[in-house]
N, C-alpha and C positions, 0 to 999 in steps of 0.2 A: 316418122314411124320408126320405132326401135326395131332392131333386128330380131329380137326374141317375140315379138307381137305376132299372134296368130289370128287368122279370120275364121269365124264360126258361121256356118250355113246350115239350114235345115233341109232335109231331102228324103227321098223315098228310095229304098233298096229295090232295084229292079231285076237284078240277077246276081246269083252266087257263083263266083269264079273259083277256079282251083287255087291252092296255095293260101287258103283263108283270106281271100279278097272278095270284094263286093263291087258291083257296078251300082253307082248311086245317081239318081236323077235330081238335081237340086231344084228348089223351088224358082230359081231364077232361069231355069231351062237348060242349064249347062250340065253335061254328064261327065263324071269322073270315076276314077278307080280308088277304092279306099280300103284300109286294112283295120282290123280290130285293135283298139288301145289296150295297153297292158292291163289296166284295171278291170276291163271288161273280160279279159281272158282269165284274170285271177279269180274273179267271182263267177265265172262260168256263165255269162250272160249270152244267150244264144240269139243270133240275128237271122231272120228269114227273109225271103223275098216278100216285099209288100210292107215291111215294117218302116214307120217313120223314125229317122235318126237325126243326130246332130253331128256334123262333120267339122273337123278342124283342119284348116289348110294354111300352108305358108304362103305369103304374098309373092314368093319367088317362083313357085311351081304350082300353077292352078289347075293341073291335071290330076294331081294325086292328093289324097287326104287320109285322115284317121278318124274312125268312128269313135266318138267319145261318149255318146249317150243314145239309148234306144227308148223312144217314148212309148209309154204304156198306151194301149189301146182303149178307146172310150167304150166300145162294146163290151169289153171284158168286165168292166165296173158295173155295167147295168145287168149283167147276167145273173140269174138266180143261183143262190147258194143252196146246198143241201141243208136240212134242218140240223141244228146243233145237237151233238149227242149228250146224253145225261151226264152231268158231272157227279162224281162220287167223292166224298170227303174222306179223307185218311184220319184215322184216330191215332 
């Protein structure tokens, strides 16, 4: 395994900690502390307790990780949308 290779896991955010950190329960049952990746900060992607996330970890330290993706909720896609407003054409 190369030194630069990182391991990815899926998990659930269980708690929001101070200093922009999160406690994440991995699907494998392990609990870690993770911080938000720079791209997520740049695009202002908010993470709340209960969100499904993908965590990137170094094989050398399996207690810390970096949140790299927040999965979209399935129930949000099935929610009803308000009717579209009438579109007006410009002349």
